[in-house]
C-alpha positions as CSV (number, residue, x, y, z in Angstrom):
1,M,4.9,8.9,-34.4
2,D,1.7,10.0,-32.9
3,L,0.1,12.1,-35.8
4,T,-2.9,13.1,-33.1
5,I,-0.5,14.6,-30.9
6,N,-2.0,18.3,-30.2
7,L,-4.9,17.9,-32.4
8,K,-7.7,20.1,-30.4
9,S,-10.0,18.6,-32.3
10,L,-9.8,14.7,-30.7
11,E,-9.0,16.3,-27.3
12,F,-11.3,15.0,-24.1
13,E,-12.5,18.7,-23.6
14,N,-13.3,20.0,-27.5
15,G,-16.6,17.9,-27.2
16,L,-17.7,19.6,-23.7
17,G,-19.9,22.7,-23.1
18,E,-19.1,25.1,-20.8
19,Y,-21.3,23.3,-18.0
20,E,-19.7,20.5,-18.3
21,R,-16.1,22.1,-18.4
22,E,-16.4,23.0,-14.8
23,F,-16.2,19.6,-14.0
24,T,-13.0,18.3,-15.9
25,Y,-11.1,18.8,-12.6
26,L,-12.9,15.5,-11.5
27,R,-10.7,13.9,-14.5
28,S,-7.0,15.1,-12.0
29,R,-9.0,14.1,-8.7
30,S,-9.5,10.2,-10.1
31,A,-6.0,10.1,-11.5
32,D,-4.6,11.7,-8.6
33,L,-6.4,9.1,-6.3
34,T,-5.4,6.1,-8.5
35,V,-1.4,7.4,-8.7
36,C,-1.4,7.8,-4.4
37,G,-3.4,4.8,-4.0
38,C,-1.3,2.9,-5.8
39,G,2.1,4.2,-4.6
40,H,1.3,4.2,-0.8
41,A,0.5,0.4,-1.3
42,V,3.4,-0.6,-3.0
43,F,5.6,1.3,-0.8
44,L,3.4,-1.4,2.0
45,C,4.6,-3.8,0.1
46,Q,7.8,-2.7,-0.3
47,M,8.6,-2.5,3.6
48,A,6.8,-5.9,4.4
49,S,8.8,-7.4,2.0
50,L,12.0,-6.3,3.4
51,L,10.9,-7.1,6.8
52,R,10.5,-10.5,5.7
53,E,14.0,-10.7,4.5
54,K,15.3,-9.7,7.9
55,V,12.9,-11.8,9.9
56,K,14.5,-14.8,7.5
57,G,17.9,-13.4,8.3
58,I,17.9,-13.3,12.1
59,S,15.4,-16.3,13.0
60,N,16.5,-18.8,10.5
61,K,13.4,-19.5,9.0
62,S,14.1,-21.0,5.9
63,H,10.5,-21.7,4.7
64,L,10.0,-17.8,4.8
65,Q,9.9,-17.3,1.3
66,G,9.1,-13.8,-0.5
67,L,6.0,-11.9,0.2
68,N,2.9,-13.1,-1.3
69,V,0.7,-10.3,-2.7
70,G,-2.9,-10.9,-3.9
71,I,-4.6,-8.5,-6.3
72,L,-8.6,-9.2,-5.8
73,G,-9.8,-7.4,-8.7
74,G,-9.0,-6.8,-12.3
75,G,-9.9,-3.5,-13.5
76,N,-8.1,-0.5,-13.8
77,I,-7.1,-0.2,-10.0
78,G,-6.0,-3.8,-9.9
79,K,-3.9,-3.3,-13.0
80,Q,-2.5,-0.6,-12.2
81,L,-1.1,-1.9,-9.1
82,T,0.2,-4.5,-10.7
83,M,1.9,-2.8,-13.4
84,V,4.1,-0.8,-10.7
85,L,4.6,-3.8,-8.7
86,L,6.3,-5.6,-11.8
87,G,8.9,-2.9,-12.0
88,V,9.8,-2.7,-8.4
89,P,12.8,-4.3,-8.1
90,G,13.3,-7.2,-6.0
91,F,9.1,-8.5,-6.9
92,R,9.2,-11.3,-8.6
93,P,6.0,-12.1,-10.9
94,C,5.3,-16.0,-8.8
95,N,5.1,-13.6,-5.9
96,I,1.6,-11.8,-7.6
97,S,-1.5,-13.7,-7.8
98,I,-4.8,-11.8,-9.8
99,S,-8.5,-13.4,-8.9
100,T,-10.5,-12.0,-11.3
101,K,-13.9,-13.1,-13.2
102,R,-12.3,-12.7,-16.2
103,P,-8.6,-13.9,-16.3
104,E,-8.3,-14.2,-19.7
105,T,-8.3,-10.4,-20.1
106,L,-4.8,-10.1,-18.3
107,S,-2.7,-12.5,-20.6
108,E,-0.2,-9.4,-20.6
109,F,0.3,-10.3,-16.5
110,S,0.1,-13.9,-17.4
111,R,3.0,-14.2,-19.8
112,T,5.2,-12.5,-17.3
113,G,4.7,-15.2,-14.2
114,V,1.7,-13.6,-12.8
115,Q,-1.0,-16.2,-11.7
116,C,-4.2,-14.9,-13.1
117,Y,-7.3,-16.9,-11.9
118,Y,-10.7,-16.8,-10.5
119,D,-11.1,-17.9,-6.7
120,N,-11.4,-15.7,-4.3
121,G,-10.6,-18.1,-1.3
122,K,-7.9,-19.7,-2.7
123,L,-6.4,-16.1,-3.4
124,A,-6.8,-15.3,0.3
125,A,-5.0,-18.3,1.9
126,W,-2.4,-17.8,-0.3
127,A,-1.4,-14.1,0.2
128,D,0.4,-12.3,2.9
129,V,-0.7,-9.2,1.7
130,L,-4.3,-8.6,0.2
131,F,-6.0,-6.0,-1.9
132,L,-9.8,-5.6,-2.7
133,C,-9.6,-3.7,-5.8
134,I,-13.6,-4.1,-6.2
135,L,-16.9,-2.3,-6.4
136,P,-18.7,-1.4,-3.0
137,S,-21.6,-3.3,-4.3
138,H,-19.3,-6.1,-4.8
139,L,-18.0,-6.3,-0.8
140,P,-20.8,-8.1,0.5
141,H,-20.4,-11.1,-1.6
142,V,-16.5,-11.3,-1.6
143,C,-15.9,-10.9,2.4
144,A,-18.5,-13.8,2.5
145,E,-16.1,-15.7,0.4
146,L,-13.1,-14.6,2.0
147,R,-14.3,-15.0,5.9
148,S,-13.4,-18.5,6.2
149,H,-9.9,-18.4,4.0
150,L,-8.0,-15.2,5.7
151,P,-5.4,-16.7,7.5
152,A,-4.5,-14.1,11.2
153,H,-1.3,-12.7,9.7
154,C,-3.1,-11.6,6.5
155,L,-2.7,-8.0,5.9
156,V,-5.7,-6.9,3.9
157,Y,-5.8,-3.3,2.3
158,T,-9.1,-2.1,0.5
159,F,-9.1,0.5,-2.0
160,T,-12.8,0.4,-1.6
161,S,-13.5,3.7,0.3
162,A,-17.3,3.9,0.2
163,V,-17.7,0.9,2.9
164,P,-16.5,2.3,6.8
165,L,-13.5,0.3,8.3
166,H,-15.6,-0.8,11.1
167,R,-18.5,-2.3,8.7
168,L,-15.6,-3.5,6.5
169,T,-14.0,-5.8,9.7
170,L,-17.0,-7.2,10.3
171,L,-17.9,-8.5,6.8
172,L,-14.4,-10.2,6.8
173,G,-14.4,-11.4,10.4
174,H,-10.5,-10.1,10.1
175,S,-9.5,-7.2,12.2
176,F,-5.9,-7.0,10.4
177,V,-7.0,-4.8,7.6
178,L,-6.1,-1.2,6.3
179,K,-8.0,1.5,4.8
180,P,-6.6,4.6,3.7
181,Q,-8.5,7.9,3.9
182,Y,-8.1,10.7,1.4
183,E,-9.4,14.4,1.5
184,F,-9.5,16.3,-1.3
185,V,-7.7,20.0,-1.1
186,A,-7.9,22.7,-3.0
187,G,-4.5,22.8,-5.5
188,N,-3.2,23.7,-9.1
189,S,-1.8,20.5,-10.1
190,V,-4.0,19.5,-12.5
191,Q,-1.6,18.8,-15.4
192,M,0.8,17.0,-13.3
193,W,-1.7,14.1,-12.7
194,L,-3.2,13.9,-16.3
195,Q,0.6,13.8,-18.1
196,H,0.7,9.9,-17.8
197,N,-1.5,7.7,-18.9
198,Q,-0.2,4.8,-16.3
199,V,0.2,4.7,-12.9
200,A,4.1,3.2,-13.4
201,K,4.6,6.0,-15.5
202,S,4.0,8.8,-13.0
203,L,5.5,7.4,-10.4
204,K,8.8,7.4,-12.4
205,D,8.1,11.3,-12.1
206,K,10.2,12.5,-9.1
207,E,7.7,15.9,-9.1
208,V,4.6,13.2,-8.6
209,V,6.6,11.0,-6.4
210,T,7.3,14.0,-4.1
211,A,3.2,14.9,-4.2
212,T,2.3,11.5,-3.2
213,C,4.8,11.1,-0.3
214,P,2.8,10.0,2.9
215,L,4.2,12.6,5.4
216,S,4.5,15.5,2.8
217,M,1.4,15.3,0.4
218,T,1.3,19.5,-0.3
219,A,1.8,19.3,-4.0
220,G,-1.7,17.1,-5.1
221,S,-5.0,17.4,-4.7
222,V,-5.1,14.9,-2.2
223,S,-4.2,15.1,1.5
224,W,-4.2,12.8,4.2
225,D,-3.0,12.8,7.9
226,Q,-0.4,10.5,9.4
227,W,-2.4,7.9,10.8
228,W,-1.8,5.6,7.9
229,V,1.7,5.7,8.3
230,C,0.9,4.8,12.0
231,A,-1.4,2.0,10.7
232,L,1.9,0.5,8.6
233,L,3.9,0.6,11.3
234,Y,2.0,-1.2,13.5
235,G,1.1,-3.6,10.4
236,L,4.5,-4.4,10.0
237,L,5.1,-4.8,14.0
238,N,2.0,-7.5,14.0
239,I,4.2,-9.2,11.1
240,C,7.0,-9.9,13.6
241,T,4.6,-10.6,16.4
242,A,3.1,-13.3,14.0
243,E,6.6,-14.9,13.3
244,G,7.2,-15.1,17.5
245,L,10.2,-12.2,17.5
246,G,11.0,-10.7,20.5
247,S,10.2,-7.1,21.2
248,S,13.8,-6.0,20.9
249,Q,14.6,-8.4,17.9
250,A,11.2,-6.1,16.6
251,L,12.3,-2.9,17.5
252,Q,15.9,-3.9,16.2
253,L,14.3,-4.8,12.2
254,L,12.1,-1.6,12.0
255,N,14.8,0.5,13.2
256,E,17.0,-1.3,10.6
257,I,14.7,-0.5,7.6
258,F,14.0,2.9,8.3
259,Q,17.5,3.6,8.9
260,T,17.0,5.5,12.0
261,N,19.9,7.0,14.5
262,L,20.2,8.6,17.9
263,S,20.4,11.8,15.9
264,T,16.8,11.0,14.1
265,G,15.2,9.3,16.8
266,T,14.7,5.6,16.9
267,F,11.7,3.4,17.6
268,I,11.4,1.9,21.4
269,C,8.8,0.3,23.1
270,Q,7.1,3.1,24.3
271,S,6.8,4.3,20.7
272,F,4.2,1.7,20.2
273,V,2.6,0.6,23.3
274,N,1.9,2.8,26.8
275,S,4.0,2.8,29.5
276,S,2.6,0.4,31.9
277,C,3.1,-2.3,28.6
278,A,6.2,-0.9,27.1
279,S,8.0,-1.9,31.1
280,T,7.0,-5.5,30.8
281,L,8.6,-5.8,27.6
282,T,12.1,-3.9,27.7
283,N,15.0,-6.2,27.9
284,S,12.3,-8.8,27.6
285,E,11.9,-11.4,24.5
286,E,8.2,-11.1,24.9
287,P,6.4,-10.2,21.4
288,F,4.9,-7.5,21.2
289,P,1.2,-7.5,21.8
290,W,-0.7,-7.9,18.7
291,I,-2.0,-4.3,17.4
292,H,-5.8,-3.6,16.4
293,L,-5.3,-1.9,13.2
294,V,-9.0,-0.4,12.9
295,D,-7.8,1.5,16.2
296,A,-4.7,2.6,15.1
297,Q,-6.6,4.1,12.1
298,T,-9.3,5.7,14.6
299,K,-7.8,6.7,17.9
300,Q,-4.8,8.6,19.1
301,T,-2.2,6.0,20.1
302,P,1.3,6.4,21.5
303,L,3.2,5.9,18.1
304,S,1.1,8.5,16.4
305,S,2.5,10.8,19.4
306,Y,5.5,9.9,18.8
307,L,5.8,10.3,15.2
308,S,4.6,14.2,15.6
309,G,7.3,15.0,17.8
310,H,10.1,13.3,15.8
311,K,10.3,15.3,12.5
312,A,13.4,14.1,11.6
313,L,12.1,10.4,12.0
314,Q,9.0,11.6,9.5
315,K,12.1,12.4,6.9
316,C,14.0,8.9,7.3
317,I,10.3,7.2,6.2
318,S,9.8,10.0,3.4
319,A,13.3,9.3,2.3
320,L,12.4,5.5,2.2
321,Y,9.5,6.1,0.2
322,S,11.1,7.9,-2.7
323,K,13.8,5.2,-2.8
324,T,11.3,2.9,-3.5
325,F,10.5,4.4,-6.8
326,S,13.8,5.5,-7.6
327,G,14.6,2.1,-9.5
328,L,11.1,1.9,-11.1
329,S,11.2,-0.2,-14.6
330,D,9.0,-1.0,-17.4
331,R,9.7,-5.0,-16.5
332,K,5.8,-5.3,-17.4
333,C,6.8,-5.0,-21.2
334,E,9.3,-7.5,-20.8
335,M,6.9,-10.7,-21.6
336,K,8.0,-14.5,-21.6
337,E,7.7,-15.8,-25.6
């Protein structure tokens, strides 16, 4: 039993003056951003992992193993993201690695089988998806370390919001980069974000999952447009291209993953590329061209237009997002002896 529960004298706000209390909403915003950021990152990993399994199934590429997820940075975001990943059914600790200057502080993860070390170049060369969970001031040095090690197929996902996307791609010398953009909006859901002390626990709460759903974020204090979802889908398409899949195979797999049908709308060539390019790909085994994710996140694309006009398809994506966290467990606590 926790004897300190409900003791007003020990609460965070107790020592604050009237002026300081005006800024307590920032705690909620910080928690909101952390939960949303980790939730969306895990959803990306889940979709990439499902796609990888399907690519392995139809192409007989027995060398394809599980999705390798690299986390660069062992601070709060890196730890919270790792906890959530460990709780998602199907993710194995051996497919998660963390590079941090103090790997000895991550023994709770090492005991589960997660590899923890300090070698950013090694992490970049190994990862299929690489998360940058570092301070903006560290970014130039870290990017210099990564430049010569990043394989073309590695999707870099950054939590460092202070550095513009174009600047980041120049620092990395790498264009396969995804950077979520959040905006703060007025909301009255402060307590929802502060009632759990860990992201993994928050994402077990159906109300929180609904509030963080990428295409229907209305209950929280942050919002974003659908460009992140478009970048995610283009990223999955690039994974198919990297594996040499033809356009028809790529579309088949994406439609299977998102469980689309004629009533919801299905992904077709024109969903992703303009009409002239689509005409060369229809009924062809040629792969889709490599999509520059910077353009997908900053410009109007065929996919953003297509997605806007298909509300039922948006619901399919939202349902899959919610399903990602329906089986979330406390696997992080199941340490090896």
